[in-house]
N, C-alpha and C positions, 0 to 999 in steps of 0.2 A: 264575710257574704262570700257569698257561691252561685255562679250563673251557669246556664247550659246554652250553648252555643245552637241557635237555631239558623242563623243564615238570611241571608237575602234571596229566599227562596219563593216570592210572592208571583202574583201572575206577570206581571210587567218585566221582571228580571229573568222568569223563565221564559218569556216569549222572546226578550233582549237576548240571551245565549244562545235561541235556538235560530234567531235571525242570522246573530252575530257568525255563527259557526260556516254559516253559506253565504254569508257575503264577500266581496274581495278583499274589501277593508279591514274586516274582522269585527265591523261597527253595525249599529243599528238607529235610526230616527224615530220620534216621534209619529213622522208619517209613513213609516215603514208598519207601524203597528195599528192604525187607525179603525183600519177595517177587522182588523183582528179583535177589536176589543169594545167596536161598535161607539167608541168618543170622539170629540171632537178634539183637533191636533191641540189647540189650545190647551183643555182640560188636560191632555197627554205630556205636551209640554209643562204645565206644573206640577203634575205627577212624577216626570222626569226631576225636575229641579229639585224635588223634596226629599227624593229618592238621592240624589246628589250630597244634599246637606248631611244624610246619614250615612254616607260614607257606602253606600249601596251601588253606585254606579259612579262613573267618571266622566268628563269630555275626552273625547277624541282629539278635539283641537288647545292647542296649550294657550290659546289666548282666552281666558276664564274671564277677562271683564267685559268680553262681547256678551248683552241678553242674550240666552238661549234663545231657540226657533223652532218648529216645527222640523226645521230641517238641520238642527244642529247634530252631529253624530256621537253617540256614547257607547261605553263600554260598559258591562257590567265586570265590579270590583269582586275578584276572585281574591278571597280569604283562604288560601290554601294552605297556612300554617295552622286552621284550625279545625277541629275533626265535626263534622255536624253531631249534634247530640251530646257532645262530650261537655263534659263538668269543668269549670275554671274558676280558680281561687281570684277574685278582684283583689288588686294588690292598692288600689288607690283608683280615685274620683276626679275627674277635672272637667268641668262643664257639663256636659254630656255625654263623657267618654270614657269606658272601664279601662285601665290598665291591668292587664293580665301577661303572665305567660303563654306564649303561644306553644304550639309544637317543638320550636326548636329552642326553646328556652331564654327568648327576646321576652323583657317587660315592653310591650309595645299597647298602644291606646288604639281602642275601638269603641265604635257609634254602641250606645245601650240599646240601639234596638234591633242590635244581632243576636242581642241574646234574651234568655230569661230565666228572672230569678228563681232561683231552688232554695236558698237560705238569705233571708235576708237581715241576718245579725251583722251590725257594722261593728268592728272589732273595738274594742276598748281605747286601743292604743294611736287608733285615727284620731288627727287633729283637724281642725277645719279653718280653712282660710279665706277670706275674700279678695279676690281681685279688683281691680280697678274699675273694671266695668260691672261691679257687682255680682260675677260670677263666683261660684264656691269650687274649692279643692277641697280634697278629704284623702288623707294615708297619713303615713308616719311623717313624724314632725320632719326627718332630716331629712326626705322625699319630697316636702314641699319647698325647700331654699329654690329663690330662683336659678333659674340656669341648671338647675342638678341635673335633669334628664339629657337636655344638651351637653353637657360633660361625659354623663355616662356615653352617653353615642360617639362620643369624639374619645372612648375611651381611655378618659386620664385616671391614672390609678388607684391613685385617692379613693376616686368616687367608685369603681368599678369595686373595689377592694369592700366600700364601706354597704354598698347596694348587697352584695352578695351576703356578709356578715347580719347586716340589717333581716334580710330576707329568712336566713338558717333561724335568726331567733325569735323572730316576730310571726313569720310566716311557715312553719315546719311541716306543714301534708305541703305545700308547695315547695320546699327543698330537701325532701324525700322524693318527691315526683323528679327534679331536677336529678337527683344522685340515681336514681334509677334510669332516666334517656341516658345521662351520662355514661354509664356502665353499658347502655347500647347503643353508644358511638354518636348520641347527640346530644354534641357540644356548642354553645353558644358561638359566636363570635368573642363575649368579653366572657372568658372562660371563668366558669366560677371557683373559688378556692376548690382544693380538695381536703376535705377535715374528715 
């Protein structure tokens, strides 16, 4: 499965970026864009909450338990390790998130709404697992083991080696891209084997 990064560049995010750039706290609120969009503060608050669920924006306040209001301060999420219009191979799917290798060769989850599907072919070797809440996960069977990704990001040698070995055998295009970028000096924290 191949996707193209189109990003979070809709009108609300564009305005949020512009307003944040000139704000002392580098954030914006629904109240800041009400007049610019001609919508009510409540409608904009709902729209901002939707974008938060898509990982397009995040709250500046760390207490996310409080309900968002028109005064809630927001930041636009910048996915700096993705290149607009570039194509990425999907390594797995978790609920509504794609796991892809970003531009620094890290296998990271990104919301599917940030991408456009270029090639919808799902690899034959992907397995389907259902979670406790009926959500589903797809990907190579060994990557669907509970706590696999936590152990990978904790740099457990066995898991890191398994990931790169599996990537090289099941996702040769991504593996070749990793090898090329490694030659250019882009090396992930969990460095791939040099084969």
